[in-house]
N, C-alpha and C positions, 0 to 999 in steps of 0.2 A: 767499344769499351764496355757498354752494358752487357753485351753478349759474353764477353770474356769474363766479366764479373759473375754472371750467372753460371757459366761453366765451372769456375773455380768453386763457387758455393756448393753447387750440386755434386761435384767430384769429391769435395771434402766431406760433405754430408754422407755420401755413399760409403766412403771409407769408414766413417764413424759408425754407420749402421752395421757393416760387416764385422768390425772389431767388437762392437758391443754385443751383438748376437752371439758371437763366438765365446766371448767372456761370460755372458749370462748362462750359456749352455754348460760350460765347464763348472762354473760356480754353483749352479743349481744342482748339478750331479754330485759334486763333493759335499755340498751343504746338506743335502738329503742323506747322503751316505754317512756323514759324520754327525748327523743330528745337530748341526750348528745353525741356529736361527740367524746369527749375524751374517754368515756367508750366504744363506738363502736370501736375506733381505738385500745383501749386496748384489746378488744376481738379479733380483727384481729391479733394483735401481739401474742396472745396466740395460735392462729392457726398456725402461722409461727413457734412457738416453737414446736408444735406437729409435724410439717413437718420436723423440724430439727432433732427430735428424730428418725423419720423414716429414714432419711438420715444417721444418726449415725449407726443404725442397719445394713443398706445396706453396709456402708463402712467397718464395723467390719467383716461382712461375707465375703466381697471381700478380705480383708486383710489376712484372714485365708486360702485362697486358697494356696495349696502347690506349691513349686517352680517347674518350668518346663524349657524346653530347651530355650524358648524365654525369660523367667524371672528367671534366675538361683538363684537370691537372694530373691525370693518370691514376695509377693504382699503387704507387710506391709505398703508401702507408700500410699495405697488406703485410709487409715485412715486420712492422711493429706489432701487428695483430698476431702474427705467427710466434713472435717472441713472447707475447702475453700468453698464448696457448701453452707454450713450453713451460712457462712459469707455473701455470695451473697444473700441468702434468707432474711437475716436480713437487708441488704442494700435496697433490694426491698421493704420490709415492711416499712422501714423508709421513703423512697422516696414517696411511696403511701400515707403514713400518712401526709407528708408535703403538698402534693398536695390537699388532702381533707380538711386539716385545712385552707389552703389559700382560698379555695372555701367557707368555712363557714364564714370567715372574710368578704368576698365580699357579701355573702347572709346569714346574721346571722339568727339564730332561737333560741328563748328563751328556755332554758331547764326547765324540770318539774321534780324536784327531789321528790321521795317518800321514806319513811323510809326503805322499803324493798330494794330499790336501794342502799342506803348507807350501809345497812347491808351486802348485797352481795359483794359489793366492799371491805368493811372492812375485810370480811372473805377471799377474794381473796388475800389481802395483806399478811395475816398470812400464807395462804397456799403456796404462791409463795416464801416467805422467807424460809420456811421450806424445800420446794422442791429444791430451789436454793442451799441452804447450803448442802443438802444431795447429790445432783447430782454433785456439784463441788468437794466435799470431796471424793466422790467415784471415780471421774475422776482422781484426783491426786493420789489416792491409786493404781489404775490400770494403770496409765500413759496413759490416753485417752484424747487427745486434744479436740475431739468432745464433750465428756461429760463435760469437763471443760468449753468449750465455751457455752454449753447449760445451765450449772449451773449459769455462770456469767450472761447470758441473762435473766434467771429467776429472779435473784436478781435485775437486772435492771427493770424488769417488776413490782416487788413489789414497787419500788420507783415511777414508773409511776402510779400504782393503788393508791398509797398514795396521789399523787399529784391531782388525780381526786377527792378524798375525800376533800382535802383542797379547791379545786375550788368550790365544792358543798357547803362547809361551808361558803365561802365568798359570794356566791350567796344568801344563805338562810339568812344570817345576814345583808348583806349590799345591796343585790339586784344587785350586779355587776357580769356580766357573763364573765368569763375568759376562757370559753370552747375552743374557736378557738385558742386563743393565747397559751393556755396550750397544745393544740394539736401540735402546732409548736415546742414547747419545747420538747414534747415527741418524735416527729419525729427526731429532731436533736440528741436526746439522743440515739435513736435506730440506726441512721446512724453512730454515733460515735462508738457505740459498734460493729457494723458490720465492720467498717474500722480497728479497733483494732484487731479483730479476724482474718481478712484477712491478716493484716500485720504480725502477729505472725506466722500464718500458712505458708505464703510465705517464711518467714525467715527460717523456718525449712526445707522447700523443697529446698531452695537454699543451705543450709548447714551452721550450726552454730558452733561456737567454743565449744570445749568440756568443760563441767562444771569442774571448777578447783578442787573441792573436788573429783570428779570421777577420773580425771586425776592423781592426787596425790595418790589416793588409788590403782589404777591399777599399777602405777610405784612402789609403795611399795611392792605390791604382787610380781612383777617381780624381784625386787632386793632381795627379801627374799628367792628366789629359791636356790641360791648358794652364799656363802660368798665372792666368787671371782668376782662376777659381780660388776663392778665399777660404774654402773649407767644405767638408762633407758632413752632413748631420742627419739625424733621424733615420739611421739605417735599420731597416726591418727585413728579416729573412723568414719567410714562411716555409716550414718544413713539410714537404710532401713525400717523404721517404728518404732513405740514405742517398746522398749525393743528388738530391732533387730539391732545389731551393728556388723560390720565387721572391724577388726582393724589390724594395723601393728605397729611395734616398732623396734628400734635399741637398742642393749645392748653393753656395753663395757666389753670385757673379755681379760684376759691375752693372749699374743701371743704364749704361750706354750700349749694352749688347742688343743687337737686333734679333728678331725672331729667327732669322736665317742662321745667325751665329749660334743661338741656343739650340736650334734643331741639329746642326752639325755636331756640336759638342756632346749633346745628350745621346745621340746615336753612337758616337765613338765610345762614350762611357759604357753604354749597353753592350757593345761588341767586346771591348777589352775585359770587362768584368766577367763576361761569360767565358772568354778564352783563357783567362788566368785563374779564375776561381770556380768555374762551373756554375755560376749563379745567373739565372735569367732575371734581369732587371725589368720589372713590369712598368715601373714609373720612375722618372727622374724629375723631381720638382725643383723649382727655382726660387731662391731668395734674392731680392734685389738689394745691392749694397750702394749706399750714397757715394757718388764721386763728384757731384756738381756743387753742392752747398758746402761752403767752408766751415760753417758752424756745426755740421752734422757729426763730425768726429768728436767735437767737444761735448755735444749732447749725449752721444753714445757713451762716452767715458763717464759722465755724471750718472747716467742711468745704470751702467754696469756697477758702479760703486754702490749705489743704493741696493741693487739686486743682490750683490755678493756679500752684503752685510748680514744676510740671512744664511746661516750655516747649512741649511737643508736645501739650498739651491745649488745645483751642481754646475749648471751652464746656462748662458744666455747666447742666443744666436738668431740669425734672420732679422737683424735690426735694420730698420729703415725709417727715416723721418722725412715727412713732407712739410717743410716750413711754410709753404704758401697756404696749403689747406689745413695746416696745424693738426696733422695726423702722425702718430708714432705707433709703430708696430714691431713686435719681436716675440720670440718664443723663449720660455724658460723650462729647464728640466728640474723637476722636484724629486729629491731622493726618496727611495722607499723607506729609509730610516726615519723619515719625518713622522711624528706622532699623528698628525692630521694633515695630509697632503693638500687637500682642498683649502683648508683654513690658511695654511702657509702660502699657497698661491694667491689667495684673496688679499692676504696681508701685504705681499710684495706689490701687487697691483695698486692697492690703496696708497702705499708709500710713494710710488712713482707718480701717481695722479696728483698727490698733494704737492710734490716737488715741481710738477709741470701742469698747473691748473688750466692753462690755456690750450692744452693739447687733448685731442681725442686719443687716449691710450688704449691700443688694442693688443692684448697679450694672449698668446696661445699656450695652453697648459700641455706640457710634455712630460712623460715619465722616463725613467732611466732604463731604456730597452736595450741599449748597446754601448760598449765602451768607445 
């Protein structure tokens, strides 16, 4: 599967390199011939796209390096680094375009458009739209941020090329040269695209919240393993590159389960989650649920009422009470919307302890990491 993904990314990137080099050559020729700074900058932008495709190939190859002692989780994050390099290339191209456009405003030169010039630019618009849509859709299909960024950049290029056609039409009909000013608009568009790509990539490197649909699907799979599983909580997915996730979760199970039963169920959970969702579960923790004491359910109900009186508490789980030893333990999830999460947590714990002064109340602070 990973080899097929690599082949698709490399093949798509090579197609992008060939198309962009061809377009850059034609645009540079007609741009210099017609003294059009906008077309020349458009050609430079195509060269940066070709370079981006080269970086994508390198990043994909590095990401496929097998795990080793120093990098036990593999090298998948190299793809995110390649997407970041592409963003820097785009930013550099945009900054260069801005500087050159300002120079042309200071020392303007009248463009000389020819029919062949306009034909080549028009052809470039069609090619870049087709290329952009193809590369972006392929990137989404194989979950490649680098390809998605390259495809988005290609679509932006088609808009840029179209704007040069509009500038040419304005000059031919009204004799007004918008070349340099158009170059500034193009430069800002390129810079904006670069910043957006960089922001999205850095966000993934820092670690993003699990997609809600994915989270719910994994929890459903876990809960389906055994009818006695009361729920799945605290799902964490660590991202080590596209389609490379290492996870952990807690499940609520009856306090009558034996170690053998827990071992069988947790192993089955690990296998099914990997088969259905491609996630390697590094750990499956267990919360014990009272089944022996008749008053445990009543105590849980009272505690839940106290906890949920606080609007910034999203969930209570992992509840267990030992009436003999007078110990009560549970976890609560505090919303990120809370003005002071730690203060809210302490407030809830105090309220529960006041309601049950005879108990040793042990509460775990959880944050809202997954739906």
